[in-house]
MARTIGU-423322 format. One record per residue (C-alpha): x, y, z. Coordinates in steps of 0.001 Angstrom, whole numbers, padded with zeros to 6 digits, always signed. Layout:
<atoms>
XYZ
...
</atoms>
This chain:
<atoms>
+155910+125535+097225
+152597+123722+096810
+150856+122382+099858
+150329+118651+099798
+146696+117965+100509
+145735+114545+101761
+142123+113585+101187
+140632+110852+103311
+139268+107901+101400
+135804+107247+102701
+134659+103706+103411
+131074+102496+103445
+129709+100782+106542
+126336+099241+107293
+124904+099829+110756
+122218+097513+112100
+120699+099277+115077
+118906+096925+117464
+116034+098769+119113
+113742+097374+121808
+110694+098845+119993
+111171+096864+116777
+111494+093183+115926
+114126+093796+113223
+117163+096090+113352
+117130+099476+111643
+119519+099718+108696
+121727+102784+108313
+124414+103339+105687
+127364+105344+106994
+130488+106669+105263
+133566+107150+107425
+137311+107381+106796
+138152+104434+109082
+136725+101704+111262
+137836+103751+114287
+135590+106608+113178
+132792+104123+112357
+133044+102834+115943
+132748+106396+117273
+129648+106998+115141
+128141+103654+116208
+128746+104543+119844
+126976+107868+119318
+124032+106094+117639
+123804+103713+120588
+123783+106610+123060
+121248+108601+121000
+118290+106720+122477
+117713+104601+125572
+115702+102319+123266
+118831+101379+121289
+120245+098084+122529
+123255+097518+120252
+124746+098537+116908
+126312+095971+114587
+128855+097497+112197
+129484+095697+108913
+131679+096382+105911
+131075+094517+102664
+128610+092282+104493
+131166+091207+107108
+130553+091999+110772
+133454+094087+112064
+132251+094708+115609
+129288+095413+117846
+128763+098414+120081
+126702+097422+123074
+126278+094256+125093
+126893+090928+123353
+123694+089519+124878
+121409+091203+122328
+120075+088784+119688
+122775+087376+117452
+124082+089812+114844
+122582+089701+111397
+125255+089279+108770
+124461+090095+105182
+124936+087197+102826
+125949+087789+099251
+124006+085376+097138
+124764+084401+093598
+121948+084055+091139
+120289+080648+091313
+120945+078272+088496
+118215+078540+085883
+115893+075588+085731
+114765+074223+082415
+111593+072148+082182
+112250+068645+080960
+115960+068695+081802
+117474+066917+084772
</atoms>
């Protein structure tokens, strides 16, 4: 009888780590099997330094949650932008 092996599908998350030493958050890309595991990793990142204020966790540019107090500056959400329309001189 063959053993059935389940492999976890990894998901990609973006962490924005707010740090009191810097004016912009630090970007980290994290792969995890679930948002529950991503939250555990974010919590560990937050606890890794007393300078870390909060960790925003995004997936596909959408904010899923924040680890840390909600009073830290508003979360940065990635915006997907389409290419601008080309402009042609002389055309209106």
